[in-house]
N, C-alpha and C positions, 0 to 999 in steps of 0.2 A: 525314729524321726523320719527316716527316708520313706517309710510307707505312708506317713501322713502327707509328706510333700508330694508323693505320687498321687495320692487320693485327691488332694486339692488341685493339682495340675489337671488331672483328668476331669474333675468336676467343672473347673473354669473353662477348659477347652470344650467340653460337652455343651455348656450353656452358650458360649459364643458361637459354636457350630450350629446349634439349633436356631439361634436368632439370625445369624448372618451367613451361614454356610461357609464360614471362613474360620481358620484357626490362626490366631495372632502369633507372629514370630516372637514377639517380646515375651510372651508367656513361656514359650518353649525355651528360649535362651536363658531366662531367669531361672527356670526350673533345672536346666542342665548345669548351669553354673552352681546353683545351690547343691545339686547332687555331688558334683566334683569337689566342692569345698567341704561338704559333709564327709566325703570319703577321705580327704586329705587331713582334716583337722579334728573332726568330732568322732567319727565312727572308728572303733577298733578293728572291725572286720571289713572296712571299706577298701576297695581296690580300684582306683581310677583307671588303671590300664585294662582291667577286665571289663569295666563298664564301657570304655571307649571301643574295645574290640567287639563287644556285643553289638554296639551301635553301627560299627562299620560293616559287620557281617549282614545285619538286617538291611542296611542301606544297599549293599550289593545285590541282595535277593530281591528287594522291592523296586529297584530302578526299572526293570522291564515292565512291571505292572504300571508304573507311572508313565513310561513312554507309550504304552499301549492305551492309556487313558482310563484304566480301571480304577486307579487311585489318584486323588489329588495330591498336590505338593504338601499341603498341611497334614494330610493323613499319613503320608510317608514319614514326615518329620515327627509326628506324634508316635508312630510305631517305633521309630528309631529311639526316641526318648523312653518309650516303654521298655524296650530291650535293655537300655542302659540301666533302668531302675530294677528290672526283675531278673535279668540274665536270660540266656537263650532257652534253657529247658522250660521255664515258666512262660516265656514269651510265646512258645509254640502252643501251649495250652490256652493262653489268653487269646491268641489270634484265632484259634479254632472256635472258641466260644464266641468271640466277636463276630466271626463270619456267620455263625448260626443266628445270632441276634440281628445282624445286618439283614439277612434274608427275611426274617420275620418283619422287621421294620419296613423294608422296601416293599414287601407284599402288601402290608397294611396301608402304606402311603399310596401305593399304586391303586389299590381298590378305592380309597377315599377320593383321590383326584381323578380317577378314571383314565390314567395314562398307562401306556405299555410299561411293563416291568423293566425293560431294558433302558427306557428313557427316564426312569424315576430317579430324581435326586433326593438323597436322604443324608442326614447328619451322621457320618461315620464315627465321629468322636463320641457321640452319645452311645452308639453300639459298642464301642471299645470300653467305655465307662461301665456299661452293664455287663459286658463280657469279662471284664477284669474283676468284677465284684467278688466272685468266690475265691479269688487268689490274693486278696489283700491280706497282708500279715504284718 
């Protein structure tokens, strides 16, 4: 059930990010609450402490990237939620795959728009959605 919630969350965030270049906080809050409730009441293998710890570790790692302007606030929050759903080992693989997909998307958008690659805005949630595709379970 958690994997479907993760899939739906990424899909909705990817769609809203493509259309508005924003990720709605309410989507992330509802998904995080659903994950923690699922851990507490439904899942036999759920561990809310482990999920929260993963989220805090990723938050501490990503804050410098946000402060430097490399990631938006919604992207950081979505990556924290991804860490909560998947755990740190899988999160590292998803992030590496999403970074590769992001580069391809940014290059394509840069070529189509004719803007420099550094100034190209692109929907990171969509790249994360595609990068997480091989790791859905």
